Every structure is written in C-alpha cells, then in structure tokens.
N, C-alpha and C positions, 0 to 999 in steps of 0.2 A: 632481667627475668620477669615475666608477667606475674602479677599477683594471683594467688589462689583465692577463689571465692566459693564459700559453701552455700549451696542453693537448696532450699526446701520447696518441693512441689507439693501442693495440696489439692486433692480431688474431693470436693465437698460432697457429703451425703449424711443423711440423718440416721440411717441404719449403720453405715460404715463409711468413714472418711479415710481415704487412702493418703499416705504420705510417702515421699521419697526424698532422700538426701543425697546430693552429689557434690563433688568438688570440680570446679572448672578453673583450669589454668590456661589462659589463652584459648586455643581451640581444642585443647585436651579436656576430656571429661572422665570422671572416675566415680564409680559407685561407692557410697559410704554405708547407707542403711535404708530400709524401707519397712513399711508395716501398715497397720490400720488402727484407727481409734474407733471402738465400737460401743456407743452408748447403750444402756439397757433398753431393749425394744418395748418392754411392757410399761416402762415409766411414762409419766406425763411429759408432754412436750417440753415444758420449762426445765424439768429434771434432765431430759436427754440433752438439751442444749447446754446445760451447765456441765454435764459429764463430758461433752465434746470439748467445751472450753477448758476444762481441767486437764483433759488428756493432751490437748494441743499445748497447753502451758507447760506441762511436764516435759513433753517432747522438745519444746523450744529451749527450756532450761538445760536439759541434758545434752542436746546436740549443738546448741549455739550456732545456728546458721547465720550467714551474713545478709542474705536476701531471701525473699519468699515469692512464690508465684502460685496463683489460684486460678482454677478454671472458671470461666464465666458460666452463669446459669444457662442451661439448656431449657428452652421453653417447652413445657409439657402440655399435653392436651387437657389434663386434669388440673384445673386452677388450684385446688387445695394442695395437691402434691407439689406444684410449682412454688406455692407460697411457703410450704414447709422447707423445701430445698433452699429457697432463698434465705430463710432464717438460719439454716445451717451454714450457708455460704457466708452470711454476715458474721457469724462466729469465726469462720475460717479466715476472714479478712481482719477481724479485730484482734485475734490472738497474736499474730506476728507484729501488728502495728503497736500493740501494747508493749512489745519487746523492742520497740524503736527500730524495726526492720523496714526497709522499703519493700512494698508489696506490689507486684505486677499482676495484671489480669490478662488472660488469653482465651479466645474463643476456641471451642472444641475443634473446629475445622482448621484453625491456624496451628494448633498443637499437632494434629494428625499430619498436616502438610509438612511441618517442620521436621517431624521424626520419620514419617513413612514416605513422604513425597506426594501424597494424595490426600485431599481434604475430607474424603468420605471413606477412609480406610476402615476396615473391620477391627474390632478389639483384638482379635488374634494377630493381625498384622502389626498393630501397635506393640503388643507384647513381644512379638518376635524381633522387631527392630530395637526395642529397648534392650533385650538380651544381647543383641549384636553390638549395639553401641556402648553398652556397659558390661563388658565381660565380668563374670563373677557376680552379677546382680542376682538377688534371690527374691524377686517379687512374688510373694506367696499367694496374693490375690490379684484379680484384675484391677481392683481399685488402687493397689500399691503400684502396679505396672503403669496405670494411667498417671499416677502422681509422679513417677519417675519421668514419664513422657513430658509432663508439665514442666518439671525442673530442666529437662533437656531443652525444651522449647525456649525457656528463659535464658539458658546458657547461650543458645544460638542467637537470640535477639536482644540480649541485655545492653549491648553497646548501642544499638539503634534506640532503645528505650531511653538510655542515658542522654543521648544526643537530643531527643525530643524534649526531655525535661529541661535541659540547659538552654534550648533555643527560645 
C-alpha cells in the first residue's frame, strides 16, 4: 500500500498568504484544510512579516504536514511590490524549512498546467479544477484555492522531484 503524504501548498502574499493542505496516497488526493494567513495591513513591514511567520508556524504545528510547496515569485512591473512579495515569499520558504520539511518550488505556469492543463489558465479555471479534483474542498478565497493548486502540483510532480534530488 502506498504511503500517505500530507502536502502543504503555500501561495505567498504580504496582504494574504493562502494555504492548502492535502493528503496524497499514490495518485489519489484528498482535501484536508485550507485558509489564509492575513498579517495586519496597517502594521510596519517587519511586523507584517513577523505576523506571517507566526501564522505559518502555528499552521505547521497544528497540521503537521510532511512536505511543503511554494509558488515562485511572479515578476511584477513595480519593483517595490516585487521586493515586498519576495520578502513574504522568503518567510514562506523559511517557515516549513524550520520545521525540517522538504520545500519544493513551482512556477505559476507549471502549477496551472499541472492542474488545468494550460499554463495561462484564468484564476476561475484553477478554482474550478481544484474543486473538481478535491471534492469537498472549501477554499474560501482565491489565495486558498491557489495554495491547493500548488499542493496538487506538488502531489503530481513530487516523484520526479525526488528523482532529481537523488540523481
């Protein structure tokens, strides 16, 4: 019988970081939970990053995933926004690593292609496919749906990722 792996998908953001937790057993996937960590918007950047780290730490302690996957930064036209997003993404990479979890990274196009079949799919298409692939999922925000898509992408590609690491 294949081993069950709990995968946490993280969609980084400074206003709202989406998260989604699934269980993968062989090629079967199952929804466990999803939500968002929302740092206080009026706080200073350092305080927001700290709140994000604390929220992710609580989440990791409560749900105890086996692996994590984070979306790679999408390059924005505004360099200041891109830099701030990169700082939030750094926290999203650090939090599971501090819990000794392997952390995979996926480009947005790879996530969309893995879940929808097209690398330039709209958010609505991603959300619809997440609902289809994970019956009973309750992604209340687009960020949570994106995080579930990241977790699904990792479930579909983790064997190939493990082969690359071993080679």
